[in-house]
TORKOL-4160 file (C-alpha; in steps of 0.2 Angstrom, whole numbers, padded with zeros to 4 digits, m for minus):
339
<pt num="1" X="0453" Y="0454" Z="0539"/>
<pt num="2" X="0451" Y="0447" Z="0554"/>
<pt num="3" X="0434" Y="0438" Z="0560"/>
<pt num="4" X="0430" Y="0453" Z="0570"/>
<pt num="5" X="0430" Y="0465" Z="0556"/>
<pt num="6" X="0424" Y="0455" Z="0541"/>
<pt num="7" X="0406" Y="0460" Z="0541"/>
<pt num="8" X="0411" Y="0478" Z="0544"/>
<pt num="9" X="0422" Y="0478" Z="0530"/>
<pt num="10" X="0410" Y="0469" Z="0517"/>
<pt num="11" X="0396" Y="0482" Z="0522"/>
<pt num="12" X="0409" Y="0496" Z="0517"/>
<pt num="13" X="0412" Y="0488" Z="0500"/>
<pt num="14" X="0393" Y="0484" Z="0498"/>
<pt num="15" X="0388" Y="0503" Z="0503"/>
<pt num="16" X="0401" Y="0510" Z="0492"/>
<pt num="17" X="0395" Y="0500" Z="0478"/>
<pt num="18" X="0376" Y="0506" Z="0479"/>
<pt num="19" X="0381" Y="0524" Z="0484"/>
<pt num="20" X="0393" Y="0527" Z="0470"/>
<pt num="21" X="0379" Y="0522" Z="0457"/>
<pt num="22" X="0366" Y="0533" Z="0463"/>
<pt num="23" X="0380" Y="0548" Z="0464"/>
<pt num="24" X="0384" Y="0542" Z="0445"/>
<pt num="25" X="0367" Y="0543" Z="0437"/>
<pt num="26" X="0362" Y="0558" Z="0446"/>
<pt num="27" X="0377" Y="0569" Z="0442"/>
<pt num="28" X="0394" Y="0561" Z="0443"/>
<pt num="29" X="0394" Y="0553" Z="0426"/>
<pt num="30" X="0393" Y="0570" Z="0416"/>
<pt num="31" X="0406" Y="0576" Z="0427"/>
<pt num="32" X="0418" Y="0562" Z="0420"/>
<pt num="33" X="0412" Y="0560" Z="0402"/>
<pt num="34" X="0400" Y="0573" Z="0399"/>
<pt num="35" X="0401" Y="0592" Z="0390"/>
<pt num="36" X="0416" Y="0603" Z="0393"/>
<pt num="37" X="0415" Y="0613" Z="0408"/>
<pt num="38" X="0433" Y="0615" Z="0414"/>
<pt num="39" X="0448" Y="0607" Z="0408"/>
<pt num="40" X="0447" Y="0593" Z="0421"/>
<pt num="41" X="0429" Y="0592" Z="0423"/>
<pt num="42" X="0413" Y="0591" Z="0413"/>
<pt num="43" X="0397" Y="0599" Z="0417"/>
<pt num="44" X="0387" Y="0589" Z="0430"/>
<pt num="45" X="0368" Y="0583" Z="0428"/>
<pt num="46" X="0358" Y="0567" Z="0428"/>
<pt num="47" X="0356" Y="0553" Z="0416"/>
<pt num="48" X="0340" Y="0547" Z="0421"/>
<pt num="49" X="0328" Y="0550" Z="0407"/>
<pt num="50" X="0323" Y="0534" Z="0395"/>
<pt num="51" X="0329" Y="0545" Z="0379"/>
<pt num="52" X="0345" Y="0547" Z="0386"/>
<pt num="53" X="0348" Y="0529" Z="0390"/>
<pt num="54" X="0343" Y="0525" Z="0374"/>
<pt num="55" X="0352" Y="0536" Z="0364"/>
<pt num="56" X="0370" Y="0532" Z="0357"/>
<pt num="57" X="0384" Y="0532" Z="0368"/>
<pt num="58" X="0397" Y="0548" Z="0364"/>
<pt num="59" X="0410" Y="0557" Z="0373"/>
<pt num="60" X="0406" Y="0574" Z="0368"/>
<pt num="61" X="0422" Y="0583" Z="0374"/>
<pt num="62" X="0433" Y="0571" Z="0365"/>
<pt num="63" X="0422" Y="0571" Z="0349"/>
<pt num="64" X="0421" Y="0551" Z="0350"/>
<pt num="65" X="0406" Y="0539" Z="0347"/>
<pt num="66" X="0403" Y="0522" Z="0353"/>
<pt num="67" X="0392" Y="0508" Z="0344"/>
<pt num="68" X="0381" Y="0505" Z="0358"/>
<pt num="69" X="0368" Y="0516" Z="0369"/>
<pt num="70" X="0372" Y="0527" Z="0382"/>
<pt num="71" X="0365" Y="0516" Z="0396"/>
<pt num="72" X="0379" Y="0503" Z="0392"/>
<pt num="73" X="0393" Y="0516" Z="0394"/>
<pt num="74" X="0385" Y="0522" Z="0410"/>
<pt num="75" X="0386" Y="0506" Z="0418"/>
<pt num="76" X="0403" Y="0500" Z="0412"/>
<pt num="77" X="0411" Y="0516" Z="0418"/>
<pt num="78" X="0402" Y="0516" Z="0435"/>
<pt num="79" X="0409" Y="0498" Z="0439"/>
<pt num="80" X="0426" Y="0507" Z="0436"/>
<pt num="81" X="0421" Y="0520" Z="0448"/>
<pt num="82" X="0414" Y="0508" Z="0462"/>
<pt num="83" X="0430" Y="0497" Z="0461"/>
<pt num="84" X="0440" Y="0511" Z="0464"/>
<pt num="85" X="0431" Y="0517" Z="0481"/>
<pt num="86" X="0430" Y="0499" Z="0486"/>
<pt num="87" X="0450" Y="0497" Z="0484"/>
<pt num="88" X="0451" Y="0515" Z="0493"/>
<pt num="89" X="0441" Y="0509" Z="0507"/>
<pt num="90" X="0454" Y="0494" Z="0510"/>
<pt num="91" X="0466" Y="0507" Z="0517"/>
<pt num="92" X="0453" Y="0511" Z="0531"/>
<pt num="93" X="0446" Y="0495" Z="0536"/>
<pt num="94" X="0444" Y="0491" Z="0556"/>
<pt num="95" X="0442" Y="0507" Z="0562"/>
<pt num="96" X="0432" Y="0519" Z="0549"/>
<pt num="97" X="0416" Y="0527" Z="0556"/>
<pt num="98" X="0401" Y="0521" Z="0544"/>
<pt num="99" X="0393" Y="0537" Z="0545"/>
<pt num="100" X="0408" Y="0545" Z="0540"/>
<pt num="101" X="0411" Y="0533" Z="0527"/>
<pt num="102" X="0393" Y="0536" Z="0521"/>
<pt num="103" X="0397" Y="0554" Z="0518"/>
<pt num="104" X="0415" Y="0552" Z="0510"/>
<pt num="105" X="0410" Y="0539" Z="0496"/>
<pt num="106" X="0399" Y="0551" Z="0486"/>
<pt num="107" X="0411" Y="0567" Z="0489"/>
<pt num="108" X="0425" Y="0558" Z="0484"/>
<pt num="109" X="0418" Y="0550" Z="0469"/>
<pt num="110" X="0412" Y="0569" Z="0463"/>
<pt num="111" X="0428" Y="0579" Z="0467"/>
<pt num="112" X="0442" Y="0565" Z="0465"/>
<pt num="113" X="0437" Y="0550" Z="0454"/>
<pt num="114" X="0426" Y="0560" Z="0440"/>
<pt num="115" X="0439" Y="0573" Z="0439"/>
<pt num="116" X="0452" Y="0560" Z="0435"/>
<pt num="117" X="0441" Y="0553" Z="0423"/>
<pt num="118" X="0436" Y="0566" Z="0414"/>
<pt num="119" X="0455" Y="0573" Z="0413"/>
<pt num="120" X="0462" Y="0556" Z="0405"/>
<pt num="121" X="0447" Y="0548" Z="0396"/>
<pt num="122" X="0432" Y="0561" Z="0395"/>
<pt num="123" X="0442" Y="0573" Z="0385"/>
<pt num="124" X="0450" Y="0584" Z="0397"/>
<pt num="125" X="0468" Y="0591" Z="0398"/>
<pt num="126" X="0478" Y="0575" Z="0400"/>
<pt num="127" X="0468" Y="0567" Z="0385"/>
<pt num="128" X="0471" Y="0581" Z="0374"/>
<pt num="129" X="0491" Y="0580" Z="0379"/>
<pt num="130" X="0489" Y="0562" Z="0374"/>
<pt num="131" X="0492" Y="0552" Z="0390"/>
<pt num="132" X="0489" Y="0533" Z="0386"/>
<pt num="133" X="0480" Y="0525" Z="0401"/>
<pt num="134" X="0473" Y="0510" Z="0392"/>
<pt num="135" X="0461" Y="0505" Z="0406"/>
<pt num="136" X="0463" Y="0515" Z="0424"/>
<pt num="137" X="0481" Y="0514" Z="0428"/>
<pt num="138" X="0480" Y="0532" Z="0433"/>
<pt num="139" X="0461" Y="0535" Z="0436"/>
<pt num="140" X="0458" Y="0520" Z="0446"/>
<pt num="141" X="0474" Y="0513" Z="0453"/>
<pt num="142" X="0484" Y="0528" Z="0457"/>
<pt num="143" X="0470" Y="0538" Z="0463"/>
<pt num="144" X="0464" Y="0525" Z="0475"/>
<pt num="145" X="0481" Y="0521" Z="0481"/>
<pt num="146" X="0485" Y="0539" Z="0484"/>
<pt num="147" X="0468" Y="0543" Z="0491"/>
<pt num="148" X="0470" Y="0528" Z="0503"/>
<pt num="149" X="0486" Y="0532" Z="0511"/>
<pt num="150" X="0481" Y="0550" Z="0513"/>
<pt num="151" X="0465" Y="0545" Z="0522"/>
<pt num="152" X="0474" Y="0532" Z="0532"/>
<pt num="153" X="0486" Y="0546" Z="0539"/>
<pt num="154" X="0471" Y="0557" Z="0543"/>
<pt num="155" X="0459" Y="0544" Z="0550"/>
<pt num="156" X="0473" Y="0535" Z="0560"/>
<pt num="157" X="0478" Y="0519" Z="0564"/>
<pt num="158" X="0470" Y="0505" Z="0573"/>
<pt num="159" X="0472" Y="0500" Z="0591"/>
<pt num="160" X="0489" Y="0491" Z="0593"/>
<pt num="161" X="0483" Y="0474" Z="0597"/>
<pt num="162" X="0472" Y="0474" Z="0581"/>
<pt num="163" X="0488" Y="0477" Z="0571"/>
<pt num="164" X="0498" Y="0463" Z="0578"/>
<pt num="165" X="0489" Y="0451" Z="0569"/>
<pt num="166" X="0485" Y="0455" Z="0551"/>
<pt num="167" X="0480" Y="0438" Z="0544"/>
<pt num="168" X="0463" Y="0436" Z="0536"/>
<pt num="169" X="0451" Y="0426" Z="0546"/>
<pt num="170" X="0448" Y="0415" Z="0531"/>
<pt num="171" X="0463" Y="0412" Z="0518"/>
<pt num="172" X="0454" Y="0400" Z="0507"/>
<pt num="173" X="0441" Y="0414" Z="0504"/>
<pt num="174" X="0456" Y="0425" Z="0500"/>
<pt num="175" X="0461" Y="0414" Z="0486"/>
<pt num="176" X="0444" Y="0412" Z="0479"/>
<pt num="177" X="0442" Y="0430" Z="0479"/>
<pt num="178" X="0458" Y="0433" Z="0471"/>
<pt num="179" X="0453" Y="0420" Z="0456"/>
<pt num="180" X="0436" Y="0429" Z="0454"/>
<pt num="181" X="0446" Y="0446" Z="0452"/>
<pt num="182" X="0459" Y="0438" Z="0441"/>
<pt num="183" X="0446" Y="0430" Z="0429"/>
<pt num="184" X="0435" Y="0447" Z="0429"/>
<pt num="185" X="0450" Y="0457" Z="0424"/>
<pt num="186" X="0448" Y="0450" Z="0409"/>
<pt num="187" X="0434" Y="0460" Z="0406"/>
<pt num="188" X="0441" Y="0475" Z="0415"/>
<pt num="189" X="0454" Y="0476" Z="0402"/>
<pt num="190" X="0447" Y="0469" Z="0388"/>
<pt num="191" X="0432" Y="0479" Z="0388"/>
<pt num="192" X="0440" Y="0497" Z="0387"/>
<pt num="193" X="0442" Y="0498" Z="0367"/>
<pt num="194" X="0423" Y="0498" Z="0367"/>
<pt num="195" X="0422" Y="0484" Z="0353"/>
<pt num="196" X="0427" Y="0466" Z="0350"/>
<pt num="197" X="0442" Y="0473" Z="0342"/>
<pt num="198" X="0461" Y="0466" Z="0340"/>
<pt num="199" X="0468" Y="0476" Z="0353"/>
<pt num="200" X="0454" Y="0470" Z="0364"/>
<pt num="201" X="0460" Y="0452" Z="0362"/>
<pt num="202" X="0479" Y="0459" Z="0365"/>
<pt num="203" X="0474" Y="0466" Z="0382"/>
<pt num="204" X="0466" Y="0451" Z="0387"/>
<pt num="205" X="0481" Y="0439" Z="0384"/>
<pt num="206" X="0493" Y="0454" Z="0391"/>
<pt num="207" X="0483" Y="0455" Z="0406"/>
<pt num="208" X="0486" Y="0436" Z="0410"/>
<pt num="209" X="0503" Y="0435" Z="0405"/>
<pt num="210" X="0509" Y="0450" Z="0415"/>
<pt num="211" X="0499" Y="0445" Z="0429"/>
<pt num="212" X="0506" Y="0427" Z="0430"/>
<pt num="213" X="0524" Y="0435" Z="0428"/>
<pt num="214" X="0521" Y="0446" Z="0443"/>
<pt num="215" X="0513" Y="0433" Z="0453"/>
<pt num="216" X="0528" Y="0421" Z="0450"/>
<pt num="217" X="0541" Y="0435" Z="0452"/>
<pt num="218" X="0533" Y="0440" Z="0470"/>
<pt num="219" X="0533" Y="0422" Z="0475"/>
<pt num="220" X="0552" Y="0420" Z="0471"/>
<pt num="221" X="0555" Y="0436" Z="0480"/>
<pt num="222" X="0548" Y="0430" Z="0496"/>
<pt num="223" X="0557" Y="0413" Z="0494"/>
<pt num="224" X="0574" Y="0424" Z="0492"/>
<pt num="225" X="0571" Y="0436" Z="0506"/>
<pt num="226" X="0561" Y="0427" Z="0518"/>
<pt num="227" X="0567" Y="0410" Z="0514"/>
<pt num="228" X="0548" Y="0402" Z="0511"/>
<pt num="229" X="0535" Y="0406" Z="0498"/>
<pt num="230" X="0519" Y="0415" Z="0505"/>
<pt num="231" X="0500" Y="0411" Z="0498"/>
<pt num="232" X="0496" Y="0430" Z="0502"/>
<pt num="233" X="0511" Y="0437" Z="0494"/>
<pt num="234" X="0507" Y="0427" Z="0478"/>
<pt num="235" X="0489" Y="0436" Z="0479"/>
<pt num="236" X="0498" Y="0453" Z="0481"/>
<pt num="237" X="0510" Y="0449" Z="0467"/>
<pt num="238" X="0495" Y="0444" Z="0456"/>
<pt num="239" X="0486" Y="0460" Z="0461"/>
<pt num="240" X="0501" Y="0470" Z="0457"/>
<pt num="241" X="0502" Y="0463" Z="0440"/>
<pt num="242" X="0484" Y="0466" Z="0436"/>
<pt num="243" X="0486" Y="0484" Z="0443"/>
<pt num="244" X="0503" Y="0487" Z="0432"/>
<pt num="245" X="0496" Y="0480" Z="0414"/>
<pt num="246" X="0481" Y="0491" Z="0416"/>
<pt num="247" X="0486" Y="0506" Z="0408"/>
<pt num="248" X="0496" Y="0496" Z="0395"/>
<pt num="249" X="0486" Y="0481" Z="0391"/>
<pt num="250" X="0481" Y="0484" Z="0373"/>
<pt num="251" X="0497" Y="0494" Z="0367"/>
<pt num="252" X="0512" Y="0483" Z="0372"/>
<pt num="253" X="0518" Y="0467" Z="0365"/>
<pt num="254" X="0519" Y="0452" Z="0375"/>
<pt num="255" X="0537" Y="0454" Z="0380"/>
<pt num="256" X="0532" Y="0471" Z="0386"/>
<pt num="257" X="0519" Y="0462" Z="0396"/>
<pt num="258" X="0531" Y="0450" Z="0404"/>
<pt num="259" X="0543" Y="0465" Z="0407"/>
<pt num="260" X="0530" Y="0474" Z="0416"/>
<pt num="261" X="0525" Y="0459" Z="0426"/>
<pt num="262" X="0544" Y="0459" Z="0433"/>
<pt num="263" X="0543" Y="0476" Z="0437"/>
<pt num="264" X="0527" Y="0474" Z="0447"/>
<pt num="265" X="0533" Y="0458" Z="0456"/>
<pt num="266" X="0548" Y="0468" Z="0461"/>
<pt num="267" X="0546" Y="0487" Z="0464"/>
<pt num="268" X="0530" Y="0485" Z="0474"/>
<pt num="269" X="0538" Y="0470" Z="0484"/>
<pt num="270" X="0552" Y="0482" Z="0489"/>
<pt num="271" X="0539" Y="0496" Z="0492"/>
<pt num="272" X="0529" Y="0485" Z="0505"/>
<pt num="273" X="0542" Y="0473" Z="0512"/>
<pt num="274" X="0557" Y="0485" Z="0514"/>
<pt num="275" X="0551" Y="0502" Z="0513"/>
<pt num="276" X="0535" Y="0500" Z="0522"/>
<pt num="277" X="0542" Y="0491" Z="0536"/>
<pt num="278" X="0559" Y="0500" Z="0539"/>
<pt num="279" X="0554" Y="0518" Z="0536"/>
<pt num="280" X="0546" Y="0525" Z="0550"/>
<pt num="281" X="0533" Y="0536" Z="0543"/>
<pt num="282" X="0525" Y="0521" Z="0532"/>
<pt num="283" X="0525" Y="0510" Z="0548"/>
<pt num="284" X="0514" Y="0524" Z="0557"/>
<pt num="285" X="0501" Y="0524" Z="0542"/>
<pt num="286" X="0489" Y="0510" Z="0545"/>
<pt num="287" X="0485" Y="0506" Z="0526"/>
<pt num="288" X="0477" Y="0489" Z="0531"/>
<pt num="289" X="0477" Y="0480" Z="0514"/>
<pt num="290" X="0493" Y="0488" Z="0508"/>
<pt num="291" X="0484" Y="0498" Z="0496"/>
<pt num="292" X="0497" Y="0512" Z="0492"/>
<pt num="293" X="0510" Y="0497" Z="0488"/>
<pt num="294" X="0498" Y="0487" Z="0477"/>
<pt num="295" X="0489" Y="0501" Z="0469"/>
<pt num="296" X="0497" Y="0518" Z="0468"/>
<pt num="297" X="0515" Y="0510" Z="0466"/>
<pt num="298" X="0510" Y="0497" Z="0454"/>
<pt num="299" X="0500" Y="0509" Z="0445"/>
<pt num="300" X="0512" Y="0521" Z="0444"/>
<pt num="301" X="0526" Y="0508" Z="0438"/>
<pt num="302" X="0514" Y="0501" Z="0425"/>
<pt num="303" X="0510" Y="0519" Z="0418"/>
<pt num="304" X="0528" Y="0524" Z="0417"/>
<pt num="305" X="0531" Y="0506" Z="0408"/>
<pt num="306" X="0517" Y="0512" Z="0397"/>
<pt num="307" X="0528" Y="0525" Z="0390"/>
<pt num="308" X="0543" Y="0513" Z="0389"/>
<pt num="309" X="0535" Y="0498" Z="0380"/>
<pt num="310" X="0519" Y="0504" Z="0370"/>
<pt num="311" X="0521" Y="0498" Z="0352"/>
<pt num="312" X="0517" Y="0508" Z="0336"/>
<pt num="313" X="0506" Y="0494" Z="0331"/>
<pt num="314" X="0498" Y="0493" Z="0348"/>
<pt num="315" X="0493" Y="0511" Z="0348"/>
<pt num="316" X="0487" Y="0511" Z="0330"/>
<pt num="317" X="0476" Y="0496" Z="0334"/>
<pt num="318" X="0470" Y="0506" Z="0349"/>
<pt num="319" X="0466" Y="0521" Z="0338"/>
<pt num="320" X="0481" Y="0532" Z="0342"/>
<pt num="321" X="0488" Y="0536" Z="0325"/>
<pt num="322" X="0505" Y="0545" Z="0331"/>
<pt num="323" X="0511" Y="0535" Z="0347"/>
<pt num="324" X="0527" Y="0544" Z="0347"/>
<pt num="325" X="0518" Y="0561" Z="0351"/>
<pt num="326" X="0505" Y="0554" Z="0361"/>
<pt num="327" X="0519" Y="0549" Z="0374"/>
<pt num="328" X="0529" Y="0564" Z="0372"/>
<pt num="329" X="0528" Y="0580" Z="0363"/>
<pt num="330" X="0513" Y="0581" Z="0352"/>
<pt num="331" X="0494" Y="0583" Z="0356"/>
<pt num="332" X="0488" Y="0574" Z="0342"/>
<pt num="333" X="0478" Y="0560" Z="0347"/>
<pt num="334" X="0462" Y="0550" Z="0344"/>
<pt num="335" X="0458" Y="0537" Z="0356"/>
<pt num="336" X="0444" Y="0524" Z="0350"/>
<pt num="337" X="0442" Y="0536" Z="0334"/>
<pt num="338" X="0439" Y="0521" Z="0323"/>
<pt num="339" X="0424" Y="0517" Z="0331"/>
C-alpha cells in the first residue's frame, strides 16, 4: 500500500488475527470441526477447558482421529481461519471503516468461514460427497476471494486520486513478505495430512514446483504483453501458484504440479490484466490487492485441476481409497483414515 495507508492496513490484519482467535476458541472451532448440527455446520461451543485442550484431537462428524492433542488442532486450524480473513481484508484496504471491520471479522468467521470448513473438512455434506480440498483451495482462497470481491462492491471504491497510483510504498518489503509467504506455505500445505507422512513430503515438493512454474509463467506473460518483466507481477504469479496447488498438493504428481503452475500463471493473469482492466464492471470494483484474481480465480483453477490431475497413488497416500468415486460418483471417502 501507499505509505498513507500502510499503518491502517497492517492494523486491519493485526486486529483480524486477534479477533479470529477469540472467536475461534469461544464458538467457531466447533462450528467448523465439531459435532453435527446441520449438513454445513457443527454445533457451536467453547473449547477453553484444560480437559478439552489435553484430549486427543478428533473430527466427530467425519469419524476421524489425529495423533495429537485437541489444542494442536485448534491452533493449526485457527491460523487457516486468520489467514483467510487477512486475505479478504486485502480487497478493502484504504477506505474500510475500522469499527465496521471490528464487527465484520467475527461475523464472517462465524457465518462464512466456519461453514466452508465444516462442509469440506469437518465431515459436512461436501466431505461426504468426496470433494478433495487438500489444504484450503475452496475453504480459504475461493471463499476469501469471493467475499473480498462482494465486500469491495458494497463498500465502494477509494477516492479517485487514491486509485491513480497503486504502487506499494516499499517494493523491497513486498519481496521480503513474498519470500516469507512462500516459505511459510510449506507448513500450510505440508501440515494438512496431520502427520509427517509420505504425502506431506509430496505436498511440500509440489507446492514449490507449482509456485516456481507459476512465477516464471506470469513473468513471461508480462514480458510478452507489456514488453518488460515486473517485480510485482512475479509476486502475483508466486501467489497464484501457491493458491492453485493448495487443493491438490498431496494428490498430484510433479508433472501435475507443473501443469497447475502453468494454468495459474496464465488464467489469473488474463483475469487480472485483460478482464480486470477492460470489462467495465470489474473496473468499478476497487479490489485493492487483486484478491479476486489471485485467490478466487486461482483457487478455482487449482480446484478444477485437482479433478484433472489427482493420481490414484496420491489419493491413497492421503487416505482416499476410492479416488475415482471421490472425484465423481461415489460417496465412499475416508480422508486421513490411516491416522
